[in-house]
C-alpha positions in Angstrom: 0.0 0.0 0.0 2.8 2.3 0.9 4.4 1.5 -2.4 1.2 2.5 -4.2 1.0 5.8 -2.3 4.5 6.6 -3.5 3.4 6.0 -7.0 0.2 8.0 -6.7 1.6 11.2 -5.2 3.9 12.0 -8.1 1.0 11.3 -10.6 -1.3 13.7 -8.7 1.4 16.3 -8.5 2.0 16.1 -12.3 -1.8 16.3 -12.9 -2.1 19.5 -10.8 0.9 21.0 -12.6 -0.7 20.2 -16.0 -4.0 21.9 -15.0 -2.1 25.0 -13.7 -0.1 25.2 -16.9 -3.2 24.8 -19.0 -4.9 27.6 -17.1 -2.0 29.9 -17.6 -2.0 29.1 -21.3 -5.6 29.8 -21.8 -5.2 33.1 -19.8 -2.5 34.2 -22.3 -4.8 33.6 -25.2 -7.5 35.5 -23.6 -5.3 38.6 -23.0 -4.3 38.7 -26.7 -7.7 39.3 -28.2 -8.5 39.7 -31.9 -8.7 43.0 -33.8 -6.3 45.0 -31.7 -8.0 44.4 -28.3 -6.7 42.8 -25.2 -7.9 41.4 -21.9 -6.6 44.6 -20.3 -9.1 46.6 -22.4 -6.4 48.2 -24.6 -7.6 48.7 -28.2 -5.6 49.6 -31.3 -7.4 51.7 -34.0 -6.0 52.4 -37.5 -5.9 55.9 -38.9 -5.4 56.2 -42.7 -5.0 59.3 -44.8 -2.9 60.8 -47.6 -1.2 63.8 -45.9 2.2 62.3 -45.1 3.5 65.9 -44.7 1.3 66.2 -41.6 2.7 63.1 -39.9 4.9 64.9 -37.4 2.1 67.2 -36.2 -0.4 64.3 -36.2 2.0 62.1 -34.2 2.0 64.8 -31.5 -1.8 64.8 -31.6 -1.9 61.0 -31.3 0.5 61.1 -28.3 -1.7 63.6 -26.6 -4.8 61.5 -27.4 -3.2 58.3 -26.1 -2.1 60.1 -22.9 -5.7 61.2 -22.3 -7.1 57.8 -23.4 -4.5 55.2 -22.2 -6.7 52.3 -23.3 -6.6 53.4 -27.0 -3.6 53.1 -29.2 -3.7 54.8 -32.7 -1.6 53.5 -35.6 -1.3 55.9 -38.4 -0.7 54.9 -42.1 -0.3 57.4 -45.0 -0.3 56.9 -48.7 0.6 59.4 -51.5 -2.6 61.2 -52.6 -2.8 59.6 -56.0 -2.3 56.2 -54.6 -4.8 56.9 -51.8 -7.5 57.9 -54.4 -6.9 54.7 -56.4 -6.4 52.0 -53.7 -7.8 53.1 -50.3 -11.3 51.8 -50.9 -10.1 48.2 -51.3 -7.8 48.5 -48.3 -10.5 49.7 -45.9 -13.4 47.7 -47.2 -13.1 44.8 -44.7 -12.5 47.0 -41.6 -9.0 45.5 -40.9 -7.5 49.0 -41.4 -8.8 52.5 -41.5 -11.1 52.6 -38.4 -10.7 56.3 -39.0 -10.0 57.3 -42.6 -10.0 60.4 -44.7 -11.9 61.0 -47.9 -11.6 63.5 -50.7 -14.9 65.3 -51.5 -16.7 64.7 -54.7 -16.2 61.5 -56.6 -14.4 59.6 -53.8 -16.9 60.7 -51.2 -19.7 59.5 -53.5 -18.0 56.2 -54.1 -17.5 55.5 -50.4 -21.1 56.4 -49.7 -22.4 54.0 -52.4 -20.1 51.3 -50.9 -21.6 51.9 -47.4 -18.2 52.6 -45.9 -19.2 55.5 -43.7 -20.6 55.4 -40.2 -23.5 57.9 -39.7 -22.2 60.6 -37.5 -25.4 62.6 -37.5 -26.2 64.0 -34.0 -22.7 63.5 -32.6 -22.0 66.1 -29.9 -18.6 67.1 -31.4 -20.2 68.3 -34.6 -21.0 71.5 -32.7 -17.3 72.4 -32.7 -17.4 73.0 -36.5 -18.6 75.8 -38.8 -21.9 74.1 -39.9 -21.7 75.6 -43.4 -18.2 74.3 -44.0 -19.0 70.6 -43.2 -21.9 70.3 -45.6 -19.7 68.6 -48.2 -19.5 65.6 -45.8 -23.3 65.2 -45.9 -25.4 62.9 -48.0 -29.2 62.7 -48.0 -29.3 64.8 -44.8 -26.8 62.6 -42.9 -23.3 63.6 -41.8 -21.0 60.8 -42.9 -17.7 62.6 -42.8 -16.2 65.8 -41.3 -14.2 68.0 -43.7 -11.3 69.0 -41.4 -9.3 71.4 -43.7 -10.4 74.6 -45.4 -8.4 75.2 -48.6 -8.5 78.0 -51.1 -7.8 76.7 -54.6 -6.6 80.0 -55.9 -3.1 80.5 -57.4 -0.4 81.8 -55.1 1.5 85.0 -56.0 4.8 86.5 -55.0 4.0 89.8 -53.4 7.5 91.3 -53.7 7.7 90.5 -57.4 4.3 92.1 -58.0 5.4 95.2 -56.0 8.7 95.3 -57.9 6.8 95.6 -61.3 3.9 97.7 -60.0 1.3 94.9 -60.4 -1.8 94.2 -58.4 -4.3 91.3 -58.7 -6.5 92.1 -61.8 -10.3 92.2 -61.8 -10.9 91.1 -65.4 -9.4 88.8 -68.1 -7.8 91.6 -70.1 -6.1 92.8 -66.9 -4.8 89.2 -66.2 -3.4 88.9 -69.7 -1.6 92.2 -69.3 -0.2 91.3 -65.9 1.2 88.0 -67.4 2.7 89.9 -70.3 4.4 92.4 -68.1 6.0 89.6 -66.1 7.1 87.7 -69.2 8.7 90.9 -70.6 10.8 91.2 -67.5 12.1 87.6 -67.7 9.8 86.2 -65.1 7.6 83.1 -65.7 4.1 84.4 -65.1 2.6 81.0 -64.0 4.3 77.9 -62.8 1.9 75.1 -63.9 2.1 71.4 -63.0 0.5 70.2 -66.2 1.6 66.6 -65.6 -0.3 66.0 -62.4 -2.2 68.4 -60.1 -2.2 71.5 -62.3 -5.3 70.8 -64.5 -7.4 69.7 -61.5 -6.5 72.8 -59.5 -6.4 75.6 -62.1 -9.6 74.6 -63.8 -11.6 75.7 -60.8 -10.8 79.4 -60.9 -10.8 79.4 -64.7 -14.3 78.0 -64.9 -15.9 79.6 -61.8 -17.1 82.8 -63.6 -17.6 81.1 -67.0 -20.1 78.6 -65.7 -23.7 79.6 -66.2 -24.6 78.0 -62.8 -22.8 76.6 -59.7 -24.3 73.1 -60.5 -23.2 73.1 -64.1 -21.2 69.9 -63.8 -24.1 68.2 -62.0 -26.2 69.1 -65.1 -23.4 67.8 -67.4 -23.4 64.4 -65.6 -27.2 64.3 -65.7 -27.2 65.0 -69.5 -28.8 68.4 -69.1 -25.7 70.3 -70.3 -22.6 69.4 -72.2 -18.9 70.1 -72.1 -19.2 71.2 -75.7 -21.3 74.1 -74.4 -19.8 77.6 -74.4 -18.7 77.6 -70.7 -16.2 74.7 -71.0 -15.0 75.5 -74.6 -14.3 79.1 -73.4 -12.4 77.8 -70.4 -10.3 75.5 -72.5 -9.7 78.3 -75.0 -8.5 80.7 -72.3 -6.1 78.0 -70.9 -4.8 77.5 -74.4 -4.3 81.2 -74.8 -2.2 81.4 -71.6 -0.1 78.5 -72.9 0.2 79.8 -76.5 1.4 83.2 -75.2 4.1 81.6 -73.1 2.6 82.5 -69.8 3.3 78.9 -68.5 6.8 77.6 -68.2 8.3 75.6 -71.1 6.9 72.0 -71.2 4.1 72.8 -68.8 2.4 69.5 -69.8 5.5 67.6 -68.7 6.0 69.4 -65.4 5.0 67.7 -62.1 4.0 69.5 -58.9 7.4 69.5 -57.1 9.1 71.0 -60.2 6.4 73.7 -60.7 6.7 74.5 -57.0 10.4 74.9 -57.2 10.1 77.5 -59.9 7.9 79.6 -57.6 10.0 79.0 -54.5 13.1 80.0 -56.3 11.3 83.1 -57.5 11.6 82.3 -61.1 7.8 82.3 -61.4 5.5 85.0 -60.1 2.5 82.7 -59.6 1.9 79.1 -58.7 -1.3 77.4 -60.0 -2.1 75.5 -56.9 -3.7 76.7 -53.6 -3.4 77.8 -50.0 -2.3 74.3 -49.0 1.1 75.0 -50.4 1.7 78.4 -48.7 3.4 76.9 -45.6 5.8 74.5 -47.5 6.8 77.3 -49.9 7.7 79.5 -46.9 9.6 76.7 -45.2 11.8 76.3 -48.3 12.2 80.0 -48.9 11.7 82.1 -45.7 12.1 85.3 -47.7 8.9 84.6 -49.7 5.9 86.9 -49.1 2.8 85.2 -50.6 -0.8 86.0 -51.2 -3.6 84.4 -53.2 -5.3 85.6 -56.4 -7.7 84.1 -58.9 -7.8 84.8 -62.6 -11.0 86.6 -63.5 -12.0 85.2 -66.9 -14.8 87.7 -67.6 -15.2 91.4 -67.4 -15.2 92.9 -63.9 -19.0 93.5 -63.9 -19.7 89.9 -64.9 -17.7 88.3 -62.2 -19.7 86.3 -59.7 -16.9 85.0 -57.6 -13.5 86.1 -56.4 -12.1 82.7 -55.8 -12.6 79.0 -54.9 -12.7 77.2 -51.6 -12.7 73.5 -50.7 -13.5 71.7 -47.5 -11.5 68.5 -47.7 -9.5 65.9 -45.6 -12.9 64.5 -44.7 -12.5 62.4 -41.6 -14.8 59.5 -41.1 -15.4 56.3 -39.1 -15.3 53.1 -41.0 -18.7 51.3 -40.9 -16.8 48.0 -40.8 -14.6 49.1 -37.8 -14.5 46.7 -34.9 -14.0 49.7 -32.6 -16.4 52.4 -33.7 -16.7 54.0 -30.3 -12.9 54.4 -29.9 -12.7 55.7 -33.5 -15.4 58.3 -32.6 -13.4 59.3 -29.5 -10.4 60.1 -31.7 -12.6 62.3 -34.0 -14.0 64.0 -30.9 -10.4 64.7 -29.8 -9.4 66.2 -33.2 -12.5 68.4 -33.0 -11.3 70.2 -29.9 -10.4 73.9 -30.8 -7.1 73.7 -29.0 -6.1 70.4 -30.7 -7.2 71.8 -34.1 -5.3 75.0 -33.5 -2.1 73.1 -32.8 -2.7 71.0 -36.0 -3.4 74.1 -38.1 -0.3 76.1 -36.9 2.1 73.1 -37.2 0.9 72.1 -40.7 0.0 75.4 -42.2 -3.6 74.2 -43.0 -6.7 76.2 -42.2 -9.4 74.2 -40.5 -13.2 74.1 -40.3 -13.2 74.1 -36.5 -14.6 77.2 -34.8 -12.5 79.4 -32.4 -9.2 78.3 -33.8 -6.3 80.8 -33.5 -3.9 81.1 -36.4 -0.3 82.1 -35.6 1.4 82.2 -38.9 1.3 84.8 -41.7 0.5 82.1 -44.2 -2.6 80.9 -42.3 -3.7 84.5 -41.8 -3.4 85.1 -45.6 -5.8 82.2 -46.3 -8.0 83.4 -43.4 -8.4 86.8 -45.2 -10.4 84.9 -47.9 -13.1 84.0 -45.4 -14.8 87.3 -46.2 -14.5 87.0 -50.0 -17.1 85.6 -52.3 -15.9 82.1 -53.1 -17.5 79.1 -54.7 -17.0 75.4 -53.6 -14.5 73.8 -55.9 -16.3 73.0 -59.2 -14.1 69.9 -59.9 -15.4 68.2 -56.8 -19.0 68.7 -57.9 -18.2 66.0 -60.6 -19.2 62.9 -58.7 -18.1 60.2 -61.2 -14.3 59.6 -61.1 -14.1 58.8 -64.8 -16.0 61.9 -65.7 -13.7 64.0 -63.5 -10.7 62.6 -65.2 -12.2 63.3 -68.6 -12.6 66.9 -67.7 -9.0 67.4 -66.5 -7.7 65.3 -69.4 -9.3 67.8 -71.8 -7.1 70.5 -70.3 -4.0 68.3 -70.9 -5.2 67.6 -74.5 -5.4 71.4 -75.2 -1.9 71.8 -73.8 -0.7 69.1 -76.2 -2.2 70.9 -79.2 -5.7 69.6 -79.5 -8.3 72.3 -80.3 -10.6 73.3 -77.4 -13.7 72.2 -79.4 -12.2 68.7 -80.1 -10.9 68.3 -76.6 -14.4 69.2 -75.2 -16.0 66.7 -77.6 -13.6 63.9 -76.6 -14.4 64.5 -72.9 -18.1 64.7 -73.6 -18.0 61.3 -75.3 -16.7 59.7 -72.1 -19.4 61.4 -70.0 -22.1 60.3 -72.5 -21.0 56.7 -71.9 -21.8 57.1 -68.2 -25.2 58.9 -68.5 -28.0 56.5 -67.7 -25.8 53.8 -66.2 
């Protein structure tokens, strides 16, 4: 019997150890939950956007958020803007990344809406922190699906000192704009640095068409088949862009020039204007601290026919992924970004105006853009084109004109593409 007891005791001891080890093992598995959560309650959310240049500022924002919310970790991922537009929908569609993500207004916002990727934010308390008028572009059928965080003026930038040197002021009509460009050219200055190979057509078209368009919803009518690009408003716009190019008011090979190269011409003060927008003011100043910059928009009609002084866009539209496993944590992050103090820090560190109320701007560049809040501006016409292929057809018609196609033919080619989509 004693012999049996000696055999049984080690067996019982081994069994107890086995149970204890098993319990420890199952405890480890429980603490490493799925989808970025843990037994301790810590959750990881993914934040996806295209503004890599804002990463330093946003990392500081994320650090502050995580300090205030120790149970939430934010992982940020950025893509170049062109890649973001073409690939982000497939990346975020299953909710594995992009709990919080950004959207461009217009075609991308429309595509995301149709795909059901937005969480309805209507009624969220933090919406009261925003200028209600400026966040309308994030609405669809009366619901707030995204919050446009940035306020951009898509008006060309001009070199104030160069203008003063040659006695120039922003013109109020088309003839005045042509005369200004000629004066600059005569003095060996490139009038307009134009990134014809990438962003230029999509940016410059807005101020060029704003006063030519018979109505603010003209592109909506074009997509509905109620108007055509072969109508006078677009043919005239293409004709005027061609005129600027033919007269040498863009740099040589404007069609082959990408954004960084066009920006360099302006930063180095070889060009007096840059056909982009307020979003580039801060980076220009950073690369050339001696630059003094302001905004102007070409007025393509006579002064008495001008409806608008410039163009604005509310963009960098922040949203919560409808497929997110952590929607409440994602909303908490949006609520944090909506705080005026947080938004002020972001604005002043990145040089981007924002749509949040009661934000204080410290830099001259932000104040320059802020001056435009009192001017009569129209929402960016390009972003009223809701079909991506149609939007590309419109901007491609500008590139076609720069390559030698007549405005009438370029308009016809673009309209043919739009005709294919009408009724689909």
